[in-house]
DSSP file (Angstrom, degrees, kcal/mol; ACC not computed):
  #  RESIDUE AA STRUCTURE BP1 BP2  ACC     N-H-->O    O-->H-N    N-H-->O    O-->H-N    TCO  KAPPA ALPHA  PHI   PSI    X-CA   Y-CA   Z-CA
    1    1 A X     >        0   0    0      0, 0.0     4,-2.5     0, 0.0     5,-0.2   0.000 360.0 360.0 360.0 -33.7   87.8  121.4   74.4
    2    2 A X  H  >  +     0   0    0      1,-0.2     4,-1.7     2,-0.2     5,-0.2   0.917 360.0  50.2 -60.0 -42.9   89.8  124.2   73.0
    3    3 A X  H  > S+     0   0    0      1,-0.2     4,-1.1     2,-0.2    -1,-0.2   0.876 110.3  50.7 -65.4 -35.3   87.9  126.7   75.1
    4    4 A X  H  4 S+     0   0    0      1,-0.2     3,-0.4     2,-0.2    -1,-0.2   0.919 110.2  49.6 -65.5 -41.9   88.5  124.6   78.2
    5    5 A X  H  < S+     0   0    0     -4,-2.5    -1,-0.2     1,-0.2    -2,-0.2   0.802 111.5  49.4 -67.3 -28.3   92.2  124.4   77.5
    6    6 A X  H  < S+     0   0    0     -4,-1.7     2,-0.3    -5,-0.2    -1,-0.2   0.679  90.2  95.1 -85.4 -18.1   92.5  128.1   77.0
    7    7 A X     <  +     0   0    0     -4,-1.1    -4,-0.0    -3,-0.4    -3,-0.0  -0.568  37.9 164.6 -78.6 133.4   90.7  129.0   80.2
    8    8 A X        +     0   0    0     -2,-0.3    -1,-0.1     4,-0.0    -4,-0.0   0.405  45.6  93.0-124.7  -2.7   93.0  129.7   83.2
    9    9 A X  S  > S-     0   0    0      1,-0.1     4,-1.9     4,-0.0     5,-0.1  -0.183  92.5 -91.5 -87.7-177.8   90.6  131.4   85.6
   10   10 A X  H  > S+     0   0    0      1,-0.2     4,-2.3     2,-0.2     5,-0.2   0.872 125.8  54.4 -62.8 -38.6   88.5  130.0   88.4
   11   11 A X  H  > S+     0   0    0      1,-0.2     4,-2.2     2,-0.2    -1,-0.2   0.899 108.0  50.5 -63.4 -39.4   85.5  129.5   86.1
   12   12 A X  H  > S+     0   0    0      1,-0.2     4,-2.5     2,-0.2    -1,-0.2   0.885 108.9  51.5 -63.5 -39.2   87.7  127.5   83.7
   13   13 A X  H  X S+     0   0    0     -4,-1.9     4,-2.7     2,-0.2    -2,-0.2   0.900 109.1  50.2 -66.0 -39.9   88.9  125.4   86.6
   14   14 A X  H  X S+     0   0    0     -4,-2.3     4,-2.1     2,-0.2    -2,-0.2   0.904 111.1  49.7 -64.0 -39.9   85.3  124.7   87.7
   15   15 A X  H  X S+     0   0    0     -4,-2.2     4,-2.2     2,-0.2    -2,-0.2   0.928 112.5  46.2 -64.3 -44.8   84.4  123.7   84.1
   16   16 A X  H  X S+     0   0    0     -4,-2.5     4,-2.9     1,-0.2     5,-0.2   0.898 110.4  53.7 -66.3 -39.2   87.4  121.4   83.8
   17   17 A X  H  X S+     0   0    0     -4,-2.7     4,-1.6     1,-0.2    -1,-0.2   0.901 109.4  49.2 -59.4 -40.6   86.6  119.9   87.2
   18   18 A X  H  < S+     0   0    0     -4,-2.1     4,-0.2     2,-0.2    -2,-0.2   0.906 112.6  47.1 -65.5 -41.8   83.0  119.2   86.0
   19   19 A X  H >< S+     0   0    0     -4,-2.2     3,-1.1     1,-0.2    -2,-0.2   0.927 115.3  44.8 -65.6 -44.8   84.3  117.6   82.8
   20   20 A X  H 3< S+     0   0    0     -4,-2.9    -1,-0.2     1,-0.2    -2,-0.2   0.732 106.8  60.8 -73.9 -21.4   86.9  115.4   84.6
   21   21 A X  T 3< S+     0   0    0     -4,-1.6     2,-0.3    -5,-0.2    -1,-0.2   0.442 104.7  55.1 -84.5   0.9   84.4  114.4   87.3
   22   22 A X  S <  S-     0   0    0     -3,-1.1     5,-0.1    -4,-0.2     2,-0.0  -0.852  99.8 -82.2-127.8 164.3   82.0  112.8   84.8
   23   23 A X    >>  -     0   0    0     -2,-0.3     3,-1.1     1,-0.1     4,-0.7  -0.338  44.9-114.1 -62.7 149.1   82.4  110.1   82.2
   24   24 A X  G >4>S+     0   0    0      1,-0.3     5,-2.5     2,-0.2     3,-1.0   0.849 111.7  60.5 -54.9 -38.9   83.8  111.4   78.8
   25   25 A X  G >45S+     0   0    0      1,-0.3     3,-0.8     3,-0.2    -1,-0.3   0.801  96.1  60.8 -65.4 -27.4   80.7  110.7   76.9
   26   26 A X  G <45S+     0   0    0     -3,-1.1    -1,-0.3     1,-0.2    -2,-0.2   0.817 108.6  43.6 -67.8 -28.6   78.6  113.1   79.0
   27   27 A X  G <<5S-     0   0    0     -3,-1.0    -1,-0.2    -4,-0.7    -2,-0.2   0.411 119.6-110.8 -93.3   1.1   80.9  116.0   78.0
   28   28 A X  T < 5S+     0   0    0     -3,-0.8     2,-0.3    -4,-0.4    -3,-0.2   0.798  75.9 131.0  75.5  28.0   80.9  114.9   74.4
   29   29 A X      < -     0   0    0     -5,-2.5    -1,-0.3    -6,-0.1    -2,-0.1  -0.800  56.7-124.3-113.7 154.4   84.5  113.8   74.5
   30   30 A X     >  -     0   0    0     -2,-0.3     4,-2.3    -3,-0.1     5,-0.2  -0.423  38.4-102.6 -81.2 169.8   86.3  110.7   73.5
   31   31 A X  H  > S+     0   0    0      1,-0.2     4,-2.2     2,-0.2     5,-0.1   0.889 124.1  51.3 -61.1 -38.7   88.4  108.8   76.0
   32   32 A X  H  > S+     0   0    0      2,-0.2     4,-2.3     1,-0.2    -1,-0.2   0.910 109.5  48.6 -66.5 -42.2   91.6  110.3   74.5
   33   33 A X  H  > S+     0   0    0      2,-0.2     4,-2.3     1,-0.2    -2,-0.2   0.897 110.5  52.2 -63.7 -39.7   90.2  113.9   74.6
   34   34 A X  H  X S+     0   0    0     -4,-2.3     4,-2.0     1,-0.2    -2,-0.2   0.913 110.0  48.5 -61.5 -43.8   89.2  113.3   78.3
   35   35 A X  H  X S+     0   0    0     -4,-2.2     4,-2.1     1,-0.2    -2,-0.2   0.883 109.4  53.2 -64.4 -38.3   92.8  112.1   79.0
   36   36 A X  H  X S+     0   0    0     -4,-2.3     4,-2.5     2,-0.2    -2,-0.2   0.899 107.9  49.8 -63.7 -40.8   94.2  115.2   77.3
   37   37 A X  H  X S+     0   0    0     -4,-2.3     4,-2.6     2,-0.2    -1,-0.2   0.894 108.6  53.8 -64.0 -39.0   92.0  117.5   79.4
   38   38 A X  H  X S+     0   0    0     -4,-2.0     4,-2.2     2,-0.2    -2,-0.2   0.912 110.1  46.7 -61.6 -42.6   93.3  115.7   82.5
   39   39 A X  H  X S+     0   0    0     -4,-2.1     4,-2.7     2,-0.2    -2,-0.2   0.922 111.6  51.1 -65.5 -44.0   96.9  116.3   81.5
   40   40 A X  H  X S+     0   0    0     -4,-2.5     4,-1.9     1,-0.2    -2,-0.2   0.910 111.3  47.9 -59.1 -42.8   96.2  119.9   80.7
   41   41 A X  H  X>S+     0   0    0     -4,-2.6     4,-3.0     2,-0.2     5,-0.5   0.911 112.0  49.3 -65.6 -42.1   94.6  120.4   84.1
   42   42 A X  H  X5S+     0   0    0     -4,-2.2     4,-1.6     1,-0.2     8,-0.4   0.909 111.4  49.4 -64.1 -41.6   97.5  118.7   85.9
   43   43 A X  H  <5S+     0   0    0     -4,-2.7    -1,-0.2     1,-0.2    -2,-0.2   0.860 118.4  39.9 -64.7 -34.6  100.0  120.8   84.0
   44   44 A X  H  <5S+     0   0    0     -4,-1.9     3,-0.3    -5,-0.2    -2,-0.2   0.908 130.5  20.1 -83.6 -43.8   98.1  124.0   84.9
   45   45 A X  H  <5S+     0   0    0     -4,-3.0    -3,-0.2     1,-0.2    -2,-0.2   0.569 130.9  36.4-110.0 -10.5   97.0  123.5   88.5
   46   46 A X     X< +     0   0    0     -4,-1.6     4,-2.7    -5,-0.5     5,-0.2  -0.340  67.8 152.5-135.2  53.9   99.3  120.7   89.8
   47   47 A X  H  > S+     0   0    0     -3,-0.3     4,-2.6     1,-0.2     5,-0.2   0.907  72.4  44.6 -55.7 -52.0  102.6  121.6   88.2
   48   48 A X  H  > S+     0   0    0      1,-0.2     4,-2.6     2,-0.2    -1,-0.2   0.926 115.7  46.9 -63.8 -45.1  105.0  120.1   90.7
   49   49 A X  H  > S+     0   0    0      1,-0.2     4,-2.4     2,-0.2    -1,-0.2   0.909 112.8  50.5 -61.3 -41.5  103.0  116.9   91.2
   50   50 A X  H  X S+     0   0    0     -4,-2.7     4,-2.3    -8,-0.4    -2,-0.2   0.912 111.7  47.3 -64.1 -43.0  102.7  116.5   87.5
   51   51 A X  H  X S+     0   0    0     -4,-2.6     4,-2.4    -5,-0.2    -2,-0.2   0.901 112.0  50.1 -65.5 -40.6  106.4  117.0   87.0
   52   52 A X  H  X S+     0   0    0     -4,-2.6     4,-2.3     2,-0.2    -2,-0.2   0.895 109.6  51.2 -65.3 -39.4  107.2  114.5   89.8
   53   53 A X  H  X S+     0   0    0     -4,-2.4     4,-2.2     2,-0.2    -2,-0.2   0.933 111.2  47.7 -62.0 -45.5  104.9  111.9   88.3
   54   54 A X  H  X S+     0   0    0     -4,-2.3     4,-2.1     1,-0.2    -2,-0.2   0.889 110.4  52.1 -63.5 -38.8  106.6  112.3   84.9
   55   55 A X  H  X S+     0   0    0     -4,-2.4     4,-2.3     1,-0.2    -1,-0.2   0.898 109.2  50.4 -63.7 -40.1  110.1  112.0   86.5
   56   56 A X  H  X S+     0   0    0     -4,-2.3     4,-2.7     2,-0.2    -2,-0.2   0.898 108.8  51.8 -63.9 -40.4  109.0  108.8   88.3
   57   57 A X  H  X S+     0   0    0     -4,-2.2     4,-2.2     2,-0.2    -2,-0.2   0.903 110.2  48.6 -62.6 -40.8  107.7  107.4   85.0
   58   58 A X  H  X S+     0   0    0     -4,-2.1     4,-2.2     2,-0.2    -2,-0.2   0.912 112.1  48.9 -65.7 -42.6  111.1  108.2   83.3
   59   59 A X  H  X S+     0   0    0     -4,-2.3     4,-2.5     2,-0.2    -2,-0.2   0.913 110.6  50.4 -63.3 -42.6  113.0  106.5   86.2
   60   60 A X  H  X S+     0   0    0     -4,-2.7     4,-2.6     1,-0.2    -1,-0.2   0.904 109.5  51.2 -63.0 -40.7  110.8  103.4   86.1
   61   61 A X  H  X S+     0   0    0     -4,-2.2     4,-2.3     1,-0.2    -1,-0.2   0.921 111.0  48.4 -60.4 -44.0  111.4  103.1   82.3
   62   62 A X  H  X S+     0   0    0     -4,-2.2     4,-2.3     1,-0.2    -2,-0.2   0.889 111.4  50.1 -64.3 -39.8  115.1  103.4   82.9
   63   63 A X  H  X S+     0   0    0     -4,-2.5     4,-2.8     2,-0.2     5,-0.2   0.920 109.7  50.8 -64.5 -43.6  115.0  100.7   85.7
   64   64 A X  H  X S+     0   0    0     -4,-2.6     4,-2.4     1,-0.2    -2,-0.2   0.927 111.7  47.3 -60.0 -44.5  113.0   98.4   83.5
   65   65 A X  H  X S+     0   0    0     -4,-2.3     4,-2.3     1,-0.2    -1,-0.2   0.910 112.7  49.8 -63.1 -42.2  115.5   98.7   80.6
   66   66 A X  H  X S+     0   0    0     -4,-2.3     4,-2.4     2,-0.2    -2,-0.2   0.914 110.8  48.9 -63.2 -44.0  118.4   98.2   83.1
   67   67 A X  H  X S+     0   0    0     -4,-2.8     4,-1.2     1,-0.2    -1,-0.2   0.913 111.8  49.0 -64.3 -42.1  116.9   95.1   84.5
   68   68 A X  H  X S+     0   0    0     -4,-2.4     4,-0.7    -5,-0.2     3,-0.3   0.902 112.1  49.4 -62.4 -39.7  116.2   93.7   81.1
   69   69 A X  H >X S+     0   0    0     -4,-2.3     4,-1.4     1,-0.2     3,-0.9   0.865 102.6  61.2 -67.9 -36.3  119.8   94.4   80.1
   70   70 A X  H 3X S+     0   0    0     -4,-2.4     4,-0.8     1,-0.3    -1,-0.2   0.848 101.0  54.7 -60.0 -33.2  121.2   92.8   83.3
   71   71 A X  H 3X S+     0   0    0     -4,-1.2     4,-0.6    -3,-0.3    -1,-0.3   0.770 108.2  48.4 -71.5 -24.9  119.7   89.5   82.1
   72   72 A X  H <X S+     0   0    0     -3,-0.9     4,-2.3    -4,-0.7    -1,-0.2   0.740  95.7  71.8 -88.4 -23.3  121.4   89.6   78.8
   73   73 A X  H  X S+     0   0    0     -4,-1.4     4,-2.5     1,-0.2     5,-0.2   0.942  98.1  46.3 -62.0 -50.9  124.9   90.4   80.0
   74   74 A X  H  X S+     0   0    0     -4,-0.8     4,-2.7     1,-0.2    -1,-0.2   0.897 112.7  52.0 -59.8 -37.6  125.7   87.0   81.6
   75   75 A X  H  X S+     0   0    0     -4,-0.6     4,-2.5     1,-0.2    -1,-0.2   0.918 110.8  46.9 -62.8 -43.0  124.4   85.3   78.5
   76   76 A X  H  X S+     0   0    0     -4,-2.3     4,-2.5     2,-0.2    -2,-0.2   0.900 112.8  49.6 -66.8 -39.3  126.6   87.4   76.2
   77   77 A X  H  X S+     0   0    0     -4,-2.5     4,-2.6     2,-0.2    -2,-0.2   0.918 112.1  47.8 -64.6 -42.7  129.6   86.7   78.5
   78   78 A X  H  X S+     0   0    0     -4,-2.7     4,-2.4    -5,-0.2    -2,-0.2   0.927 112.5  48.8 -63.3 -44.6  129.0   83.0   78.5
   79   79 A X  H  X S+     0   0    0     -4,-2.5     4,-2.2     1,-0.2    -2,-0.2   0.906 112.4  48.6 -61.6 -42.4  128.6   82.9   74.7
   80   80 A X  H  X S+     0   0    0     -4,-2.5     4,-1.8     1,-0.2    -1,-0.2   0.910 111.3  49.7 -65.0 -41.7  131.8   84.9   74.3
   81   81 A X  H  < S+     0   0    0     -4,-2.6    -2,-0.2     1,-0.2    -1,-0.2   0.880 112.5  47.5 -65.1 -38.4  133.7   82.6   76.6
   82   82 A X  H  < S+     0   0    0     -4,-2.4     3,-0.4     1,-0.2    -1,-0.2   0.875 114.9  45.6 -69.3 -37.2  132.4   79.5   74.8
   83   83 A X  H  < S+     0   0    0     -4,-2.2     2,-0.4     1,-0.2    -2,-0.2   0.743 119.9  40.1 -78.7 -23.1  133.3   81.0   71.4
   84   84 A X    ><  +     0   0    0     -4,-1.8     3,-1.6    -5,-0.2     6,-0.5  -0.673  61.1 168.3-128.0  77.0  136.8   82.2   72.5
   85   85 A X  T 3  S+     0   0    0     -3,-0.4     9,-0.1    -2,-0.4    -1,-0.1   0.722  75.0  62.3 -65.5 -20.0  138.4   79.6   74.7
   86   86 A X  T 3  S+     0   0    0      4,-0.1    -1,-0.3     5,-0.1    -5,-0.1   0.584  87.5  90.3 -81.6  -9.4  141.8   81.3   74.5
   87   87 A X  S <> S-     0   0    0     -3,-1.6     4,-2.7    -6,-0.2     5,-0.2  -0.289  93.9-104.0 -81.3 170.4  140.6   84.5   76.2
   88   88 A X  H  > S+     0   0    0      1,-0.2     4,-2.6     2,-0.2     5,-0.2   0.921 124.3  49.6 -58.7 -44.8  140.6   85.2   79.9
   89   89 A X  H  > S+     0   0    0      1,-0.2     4,-2.1     2,-0.2    -1,-0.2   0.900 111.1  49.8 -62.6 -40.0  136.9   84.6   80.1
   90   90 A X  H  > S+     0   0    0     -6,-0.5     4,-2.0     2,-0.2    -2,-0.2   0.903 111.4  48.1 -64.9 -41.5  137.3   81.3   78.2
   91   91 A X  H  X S+     0   0    0     -4,-2.7     4,-2.5     2,-0.2    -2,-0.2   0.917 112.0  49.2 -65.7 -42.9  140.1   80.1   80.5
   92   92 A X  H  X S+     0   0    0     -4,-2.6     4,-2.7     1,-0.2    -1,-0.2   0.886 109.2  53.3 -63.1 -38.2  138.1   81.0   83.6
   93   93 A X  H  X S+     0   0    0     -4,-2.1     4,-2.1    -5,-0.2    -1,-0.2   0.919 109.6  47.7 -63.0 -43.0  135.1   79.1   82.2
   94   94 A X  H  X S+     0   0    0     -4,-2.0     4,-1.1     2,-0.2    -2,-0.2   0.921 112.1  50.3 -63.7 -44.1  137.2   76.0   81.6
   95   95 A X  H >< S+     0   0    0     -4,-2.5     3,-0.6     1,-0.2     4,-0.4   0.921 112.0  47.4 -59.5 -44.6  138.6   76.3   85.2
   96   96 A X  H >< S+     0   0    0     -4,-2.7     3,-0.9     1,-0.2    -1,-0.2   0.853 107.9  55.2 -67.1 -34.4  135.2   76.6   86.6
   97   97 A X  H 3< S+     0   0    0     -4,-2.1    -1,-0.2     1,-0.2    -2,-0.2   0.729 103.5  56.6 -72.2 -19.4  133.8   73.7   84.6
   98   98 A X  T <<        0   0    0     -4,-1.1    -1,-0.2    -3,-0.6    -2,-0.2   0.541 360.0 360.0 -88.3  -6.8  136.6   71.5   86.1
   99   99 A X    <         0   0    0     -3,-0.9    -1,-0.2    -4,-0.4    -2,-0.1   0.497 360.0 360.0 -72.8 360.0  135.6   72.1   89.7
C-alpha cells in the first residue's frame, strides 16, 4: 500500500483504480486499508470534490448538534421557570397556566 500511496503518475493511478475496483481481499488489503487507499486517491485526483464532501460532512455534523440542542432549550427554560417563580420566565409561566 505504501508504494500505491507514493505513486502519483498515470501508472500509479491505474494501479489504484484496479485496487479500488475490486474487493479488498483480492488486493491483500483489509477493509480499513482499502478505505484509506480510497481517501488517498480522492485527495490526489479529486481534490475539490473531496474537500466539498468533507465540508458537507462538517456542516451536517453542526446541523445535527444544533437540532439536538434546540430540543433541550425549551426543557431548560421550563425547568428554570418552575424553579424560579419570581423571575420573568416564572411569572410568564404562571400567566400562561392561568389562560
